[in-house]
N, C-alpha and C positions, 0 to 999 in steps of 0.2 A: 337554274332557279329551283330552290327546294319546293317540292310538291308540284312539279310541272308534269302533267300527264303526257305531253309530247316527249319529254326526256325519258320517261318511263317506257314508252313505246319504242323509242330508239334503242334503249338498253335491252329491252326484250328481244328486239331484232338482232342485236349484236350477240346475245346469248344463243339464239337459234343458229346463227352463223357459226359460232364456236362449236355448237353441238354437232353440226354437220361435218365438222373437221376433227372431231374428237378421236383420240387414238384408242379409246376403249369404250365398251358399252356402259361402264359405270360413269365415266366422264361425260358421255353423251347424255345419260339420264340426268345427271346433276345439272348440266347446262340447260336442259329442257325444263327442269324444275325451277331453276332461276328465272328463265324466260317467263314461265307462267306466273311466278311471284311478282315480277316486274309489271307484267300486263295487268294483273289484278290490282296492284298498287296504283297504277295509272288510272284504272277505272274508278278506284276510290277517290283519288285526287280530283278526277273529272266530275264526280258527283257533288263535290263541295260547291257552295255558292261562289260564283265569280263576281267580278266587278259589275257586270251588267245586272245580275240579279240583285245586288246590293242597291243599285240605283232604280230598281223597279222595272227594268227592261227585260224582255225575254232573252233567254240564252240561245245563241246561234252556235252550233257546233262547228268545229274546224272543217269537217267533211262537207257540211252544208255550204260554208263559205267558199269552198273549192268547187262546189257544184257536183259532188260525188254521190249525193244521196238520191236515190230514186224516189219519185213521188207517187 
């Protein structure tokens, strides 16, 4: 789905995996840069109003739904 923060996080993780296996320092740096770009893009997509905000309901993050947030 275009604009999906979860997809951006997955792509960032894939870039980090590729960076860890890169054959050269230049390749590693480029994959790390791509990972950072994807993570930033995912944050920006996540900051956009979602369907719950449009309905006037509060936003519940994916981590909160999974019980991963400390209170």
